[in-house]
TIVEXKE-932497 format. One record per residue (C-alpha): x, y, z. Coordinates in steps of 0.1 Angstrom, whole numbers, plus 2048, in hexadecimal, padded with zeros to 3 digits. Each point is the difference from the previous one (the first is absolute). Layout:
! TIVEXKE-932497
XYZ;...
! end
This chain:
! TIVEXKE-932497
D1C496C12;7F08107E2;7E0807815;814815819;8118127E3;7DF80A7F0;7F280B822;81E817804;7FB80E7DD;7DB806807;808811821;8198167EF;7E780A7E6;7E680781B;818817812;8098117E0;7DC8077F8;7FB811822;81681D7F4;7FA81A7E6;81681A7EF;7F18237F9;8068097DB;802825809;81880281E;80E7DD7FD;7FA7F9825;7FD7DB809;7E37FB818;7EC7E5811;7E17FB7EB;7E980481E;80D823805;7F480A7DD;7E07EC802;7F4810820;8038227F0;7EA7F67E3;81D7F77EA;812821804;825802807;80480D824;8218107F7;7F98147E0;7DA7FE7FC;8027ED7DF;7DE7F27F8;8037DC7F4;7E87F47E6;7E47EB810;7E47EA7F3;7DD80C7F9;7F37ED81E;819810818;7F88227F1;7DB7FA806;8067F4824;813820808;7E68187F1;7DD7F3808;7EF7FB821;8097DE80E;7EA7E37F2;7EB8177EA;80E7F77DD;7E97EB7EA;8107F67DF;7EC8017E0;8057F27DD;8187E580A;7F67E97E3;80A81A7E5;81F7F37EE;81380C7E2;7FD7EE7DE;8188017E2;7EC80F7E3;81F8077EB;8127DF807;81E81580A;8227F2805;82280F805;81A7EC813;7E27EE810;7DC7FF7F6;7E8817812;7ED7E280C;8207F2811;807822810;7DD80180E;8047DD80E;821809811;7F282080F;7E27ED80E;8187E680F;81581B80F;7E581680F;7E27E9804;7EC81B7ED;7F08027DE;80A8247F9;81681D80C;7E2811811;7EE7F881F;7DF814803;7E3800818;7ED81281B;80C80B822;7FD81A81B;81A81A809;7F9813820;7DD7F0800;7F780E7DF;7F87EB7E1;81B8017E5;8077EC7E0;8257F87FA;8157F17E4;8257F7808;81B7F67E7;8197E5808;8218057EF;80A7DB804;7E57F67E7;8108087DE;80E82080C;7DE80D80A;7F88057DC;7DE80D7F5;7EC7E87EA;7DC7FB7F8;7F87EE821;81081B815;7ED81B7ED;7E07EE805;8057FB825;807825804;7E180A7EC;7EA7E8814;80E80F820;7F88237F4;7DD7F47F8;7FB7F1823;80C82280F;7E68137EB;7E57E780B;80A804825;8088257FD;8227FC810;8248087F8;8187EC7EB;8257F8803;8197F37E8;8237F680D;8177FF7E2;81F7EA7FD;8057F97DC;8188017E3;7E580B7E9;7E97F17E5;8047DA7FA;8117FD7DE;7F47DC7FB;7DC80E7FC;80A81D7E8;7E38177F8;7E97ED818;81780C81C;8038237F4;7DA8037FE;7FF7FB826;80F823804;7E28117F0;7E77E780F;80B807824;8048257FA;7DC8027F2;7F37ED81E;812818818;7F081D7EE;7DE7F2807;80A7FC825;80B825800;7DF80B7F1;7EE7F081E;816814817;8117E280F;82580080A;81C7ED7EF;8217FD812;81E7F47ED;81D7F1813;8217FD7EC;81A7E780C;8217F47F2;7FE7FC7E3;7E38127EE;8098027DB;7F47FF7DC;7DC7FF7F7;7F57FF825;811821808;7F280E7DF;7DC7F8809;7EE7FA821;81E803817;8028267FA;7DA806800;7FA800825;7EE81B813;81D7FA818;8207F17F3;8187F381B;8207EC7FD;8177EC817;82380F806;8197FC7E4;7E87ED7E9;8097FE7DB;7E58127EC;8008087DB;7F77F57DD;8207F57EE;8217F680F;81B819807;8177F47E4;7E48017E6;7F782480A;82480B7FF;8057F17DD;7DF8117F5;80682480D;8267FF7FD;807812821;80C7F5822;7E37FB818;7FD80D824;80A7E881B;7E37EC80E;7E78107E7;7EA7E1801;7FE7FD825;7E380A816;81281C811;8098117DF;7DC7FC7F4;7F380F820;81781E7FD;7F38067DC;7DC7FD808;7F87DF7F0;7F57EF820;7EF80D81F;8127EE81C;81A7E680A;7F47E981C;8147E6813;7F17DE800;7FB800826;7EB8207FC;7EC7F67E1;7E27F2813;7FA81E816;8068177E3;7E57EE7EC;7E880181E;805826802;7FB8067DB;7E07EA7FD;7F181181F;8078217EE;7F07F47E0;7E27EF811;7E18147FB;7EF7EF81D;81D808818;7F681781D;
! end
């Protein structure tokens, strides 16, 4: 009797999980409809947040990605604790994502050209920037300089990781200095901003790209809208922290749909490639 009851509950849960509600247009859709469009709403073009692995799969040439620095993991130098200890939060993030940090980095090809890439995963502690994330980015930049190829960062982050305090803030200057060395070698850096790109990430490497592109309607900024309004004491323009507003005011170079991202990158790297015919 109870066995049949639990089977019905499980079946109902499975059916429920096959449907997804768009947070923008509120349409209720079959999950496969969204998944087949790279997690983009087929009705309003809302770009759902996706994992770093899915992001990589959608950008690079199939089967070309080789991940580096998988053993790097954060430590707790300050023995930080708020509602939970930092150590506990790291353990929970690892269990949730199967990763040791909010950044996946490695080598790949895009359009047959060598590229180094670092991708943030918002599901790991809000994609926050800590010491490990900064180190992975710098190592990726170093590999790009050694191979004389381009570098990509895909940002999806709430900003610097407060549990690491100054250690985290130092990653802003550390990564920016490394990107300056990349620029001095004449190698391209493409920054891709996704929802959200905030705080110390937007205040450092995210806005240093030779090309800065963003997904549609991505939230991009430093502080939250409420904090800014309280600080400046005036009403703010509608959508002033969305990618379309930033494009209109010259802060980013282009907005690219997820489905077009791979081909756009192929075209850009061929344009940058000194060896291209």
